[in-house]
N, C-alpha and C positions, 0 to 999 in steps of 0.2 A: 456906300461904305463897304469895304472888303469884309468878307465874313471873318469871324474870330479865328477859324481854322487856318485861313490864309496868312494870318499874321504871326503864326507860331514859328519859333526859331529852334533849331536843334543845338542844344548846349553841350551834351556829352552822351555817352552810351545810355540809352533808355531814359534820357532826361531832356525835357523840352521847356521852352519859355514862351509865354504870351506877355509882351512888354507892357509896362504900366502906361496907360493913356487916359485921357479925359479925367474922371474923378478917382481913378485908381491910385492908391497911395504906394503900392508895391506891385511888382509883376506877379503873374501866376506861373508856378513851376509844376509840371506834372511828369510823372514817371511811368513810362510805357515803352514797349517795343513797337515796331511799326504796325503789327497786327492789332494790338490793343489801342493804339493811337487812332486807328481808323474806326474803332468801335466807340470812341468817346464822342457822345452826342453833343451838339452845340449847346443844348440846355445845361449840360454839366459844366462846360467851360464858362457859360454865362453866369452860373451860380458862383463859380470860383472867382470870376471877375468882380461880382458884387461883394463877395467877402473881402476882396482886396481894397474895397472902398471904405471899410469900417475903421473908426478911429483907433489909433494905437497899434495897428497891426505891424508886425516886425518882419522885415526881410522879404517875405513872399507869402502868397496864398497857395497852399499845396494841394495837389490831387494825387492820390495813390493809384496804382495800376488797376485796382478792382473798382474804381469809382463809378457811380451811377447817380442819377437824379435823386435828390432828397428834398426834405423840407428846409428851405432856406439855404443852408450849407449843402453841398453835394455829399452823399454818403461816400466815404473815402476822402473827405475833405479835412484839412488840418490848418489851423491858424493860431499863431502865438501873439499875445497882446501884452504890451508893456503898460502896467497901471500908472507909471510915472509920466507917460506920454498920452494920457487920456484914454488908455485902453479900456475896452468894453468886455462884458461877459454876455453871451448870447445863447438863448435856449436852443435855437436851430443849429448851433455849433456843437451841441451835445446829443440832442435827440430825445425822444420820449422814452425810449427804453434805456434809462440811465444805467450805466455800468453793465450793459449787456456784455458778456464775456465768455471765455472758454477756459476750462481746466482739463488737464490730461494726467492720467495715472498709468504707471506700469502695474501689471497684475502678478508678475512672477510666473505666468503661464505661457505656454507656447501653442502654436496652431494645432499640433497633434493632440494635445491635452484637451483643448476646448471644443474641437469640432464635434465629437460625439454628443456633447451636451449643449450645443449652441442654441438649438430651438428651445430647450427647457430654460436656459439662461435668459434668452431674450423675452420669452413669455413671462417669466417671473419678474424681470425688471419692468416690463410694461405694466404689470399689475401693481407693483410696489411703488412706482414713481407716478404721482398724479400728473397728468398731462392734459392738454387741450385748452381751448379758450375758456377763461374764467375758472379754471380748475382750482380746487381747494384741497388742502392736505389735512392731516390729523392734528396739526398744531394750530391751536387757537389762542391768540394773544390779546390780553387787555391792552389798552392804550399805554399804560405805564410800562408793561413788558416790551411792547413794540418800540417805545422810546429807547429802551436799553439796547435793542437790536440796532437802531439807527445810530447810536453812539458807538457801539462796540464792534459791529460787523461780525466777521467770522470768529473773532475772539469770543463773542457771546455764544455762538453755536458750539464752539469747543468747550467752553465752560459748562454748557448744559449737556455735555456728553456726546455731541455729534462729531466724532472723529478725534484723533490724537493731537496733542499740542504741537507735535513736530510739523503738522500740516501748515501752521501759521508762517513758518519760515519760507514756504514756497508759494505764498500768495502775494500779489502786488500790494505794496504798502504794509506787508506782513500781516494782512488780514483786517486792518483797521485804518481808514483814512481819517486824519485829524481835521478838525474844523466843523464837525457836524453840530447842528442845533435843531433838535426835534421840534422846538417851538416855532420854527419857520416852515414846518410842514403842516398842511391843513388837516383838520379833523376828517374831512372827506377822504383824503388820501390814506389816512391811517385806517379808517373804517373799511375801505376797499381792500386793504392789505392783510387784515388781522387773521384771515384763514388761508392766506396764499403762501406762507413760508413753507419751503420744501416742495414747491411745485414747479413743473417744467414750462408750462404755458404752451403756446402754439406758434404759428408762423415758421420762421426758420430755426427755431430752437429744437434741440435734439439731444439725445443721449446715444452714443455710438460705440460699439465694440469694434476694435480695429486691430490690424496686424501690421507690424513694421515690415514693409515690402522692400525698402532699399535704404542703405546708409550712404550718405554723401561725404560726411566728415566724421571719420572714425573716432578721433580723439575727443571731439566735442560730444559725440553720441555716448561715449563711455562715461563722461562726466554727468550727462543727463540720465544715465541708467538705461540707455536704449541698445537693444541688440536685434539684429535681423531675425524675423520669424517670431518675435515676441508679441504677445497680445496686450493691447492697451485699452483703456476706457477714456473717452472724452465726453464732456457734457457742455452744452452751450445754452445759456439763458441769462436773464437779467433781473431787474428789480420789480418785475411784474406790475401789478396795478398801481403800486405806490409811485414808481418812477413815472408812469404815464400821467398820473394825476398831478404830480409836481410840475411836469412840463406844461400841462393844461392850465394850471393855476398861474404859473409865472409868465406864460405868454401874455396874459392880461396885465400883470404887474409891470413887466418890462415894456409892453406897448405904451402904457401911460408914461413910464419913465423916459422913453425915447423922446416923446413929445416934451416932457418937462425939461429935459436937459438939451433940447434943441439939436438932437442927433438927426442928421439927414440920412434916411434909410434908402439904400439903392433898391431895396425890395422889401415889402411889408413883412414878409416872413422872417426877416432878419432883425426882429425887435430885440433890443439890447439895452443895457444900462452901463454907465461908467463903473468900472470895477470898484472904485473907492466910494461909490454912492451907497446910501442905505439900501436901496432896491437891489443893487448889484451884490452887495454882501449878503443880503437876505437870501437871494437866489443861490449864491454859492454855498451857503451853509445848508440850505434845503437839498441841493444837488448832492452834497457830500453824504447826507442821510440816505439818498438813493443809492449811492455807491456802496455804503456799508450794508444796506438791505440786500443788495445783489450778492455781495461777498458772503454774507450769512446764508443766503438762499442756496448758493452753489455748494457751500460747506455741508449743509443739511442733505442736499441731494447726493453728494459724494458719499456721505455716511450711509444713506439708504442703499446705495449701490454696493458699497462694501459689504453690507449685511447679506445681500443676495449672493454675491460672489463667495463669501465665506460659508454660506449655507450649502451651495452646490459644490464648491471646491474647498473642503476643509483644509485649512493651512494656507490658503491663498492670502497674499498680502498686497493690498493696493497702496502704492507709494506715490504721492503727488509729485509730478514733475514741476508743474507751475500752473498758476491761475492768473490770467491777465484780462483786463477789461478793454473795451473799444468804443465806448460812448461816454466820454468823461471830459471834464476840464480840471487840469491839475496845475498846482503851483510848483514850478520846477525852475532850477537854476541852469541857464544856458549861456553860451558865449555870444555876445552881440558886439561887433566891432572890437574884438579882442578884450572885451570886458565881460565879467560874469554878471548877468542880470536875472532878477526873479520875474518870470513870465507866467501868464495864465495860458496854458497850452490846451486848446480845444481839439479833441480828436473825435470826429464823427465817423463811425465805421472805420476806425484806424486804430492800430495797436501800438502801445509803448514798446520800444525796442532798444533798451539800453545796451551799449557795448561794454566790453571789458573795462574794469577799473572803477565802476560805480559801486565801490565797496560797501558804502553805508546804505545803499538802496537795493542791493541784491543779496541773496544767500551767499555766504562765504564760499561755498563750493562752486558757485557760478562766476565769481568775480574775475577770473582769468579768461573765461571763454565767452562771457556775455549772457544776457538774459534770454531764456527760451521764448520764442515768438511762435505762437500756435496759430496756424492758418487753416481754418475749417473749409473743407471743400463742399460742394453741393451734395445732396443726398445721392449716393451711388457713385460718387467720384472720390478721388484721393484727397487726403489732407496732408499737411506738411508741418514739420517742426523746423524752424529756422533759429538762428542766433543773431542777436543784435551786434552791430559792428561800430567801431569808433567813428568811422566816416559818416555814420548816420547823424551824428551831432550837428555837423555843418550843413548836411544835405536836407534834413527833414525833422529837426528837433527830436532826434532819436525816435522816429515813428516809422512803422511799416504798414503794409496792407493788413486786412483782417480776414479775408476770405476770397471766394471766387468773384463775387460781385454779380449782380443781376444783369442779364442781357435783355430781358423783357419783363414787363410788369406781371404781377400776380393775375390780373384780369386776362391779359393776353395768354398766360400759361393755361388757365382753366378753359379758355376757348379752344386750345389746341390739344390738350391731353385730358384723359380721364384717370382718376386715381388708381382704379383697379388695374388698368393696363400697365401703369408704371410699376405697381407692386409686383405684378406677374412678370414683367420684363426683368426687374431686378432679381426676382427669385431665380430666373433662368441663369443669372450670372452668379448665383450662390449668395446673394445678399438678402437677408431677412429684413422685412419692414413690418413694424407694429405701429399702428397709427389710430388715433381717435377719429380722425376725419379724412375721408378719401378726397374731399375737396382740398384740404390742406396739403395732401400729397401732390395733387395736380399743380397747386401753386408753387410747390418746391421741386418741380420736375428738374432733373439734372440738366436737361437741354435749355432750361430757362436761365442758366447761369453761364458766365464766361468760362473759358478753359483755365482751371486753377493752376495748371502747370505753367501756362504762359504768364500768369500773374506773378507766380513765385519766381520764375526765371527773370522777369523784368526787375523784380525787387532786388534780386541778387546782382544782376548785371549793373544796376544803378549804384550799387555799393551801400545800400541801406542795411541789408541783413544777408546772411549766408545760409544756404540749405544745409540741413543736418540729416533729416530723415523724411522719407515718404511713407505715408500710412494708407492702407487699403481698408475699406469698410467690410465688415462681416455681418453686422446687424445694426439696425437703426430704429430707435424709439422716437416717434413723433407725436405732436399734439393733434 
């Protein structure tokens, strides 16, 4: 049999198709320029082909330009499922770090103002923001209080004084995703989380001080509040231990459900349940709890960072541009065969990217230019802010890439690099790194990732989203 790569067809600029065959219900569509296409390993395409075999999948199994191998679904994989056609919900299509996401603030400061105090600022942020594997914060919640977090999301954090109410307008789902049921989350998950609110965690999570290096779309940048030379703050983290435990718990539940409902799994890591089944609904409600936990967590972290900025730069005002998640399943209305359908859109390492006109789902100020899409680079490389486009509706269910995407595993990275050498190398480039673990720094070596500029260019050329601004790192806080 010919290899999967040999069967791919070029559909359009930066868009390719692997046709449906054998047990595939839909084709695979992936977005990449020629260079990134060559980096797409056969195991990633195989995972996307397996996703294309799942019941109720609509139109195509999608791969974003930053895709790499994951658990079940590829990271950078997207699938939309129709519950009226036997559609399923799948743990592997969301991931263990439920609602891992990124938010970015303007600071009202420019490079000249911040440079003399950059070391002081990064050191104080490092001390203020709990980071690292299993890190715990100063907030300790009873199960009853944590249930409130799982229901209310960032709104709970704002109600408790963690940031101004205006922040909520600039958070996906306005800071609270509907449908959560804390009773569907295990006691173990809650016990693991009760001291982890307001913590950054480890792995690829970060808090980064950045400068706006280049503006590509001046009018959209003005709407977003971006100016060249301005200083920004971005933070990237998720639902911490709670999200991981929800995934662990429901892998078992959905594994049994798949057998119960006679679902033929193309790969055992794709355990799933029909959306309308009791098991499917239980998992969805627990997963929404994970989303709300992550939204609250990032809101608390943003407030802690605000306090540091205001202490060192009196009068500084951190204004939230946007907060968007990239490990979720969302109920969304999309056009299918010229009819609007309610679909369960799985985005595994992929970012929602609504175009202009989604008035009820976006801040009013963004309704004419589209949703900000924040693309995090690797440690030491550029990040980008893009804007969703109308054409993304038909191409990708309004979905874009989420970052650079790994080019090698963490194990491979630690064999090749040492954390201290990376910290020293980045220091020579003027980038400060503060980290709990040098091993963690080695795992996140910039060279272990794809070229984020190629990823972003492919996303733009495919018509999914457009470039607005390029951001350069000044200091990075890591776990």
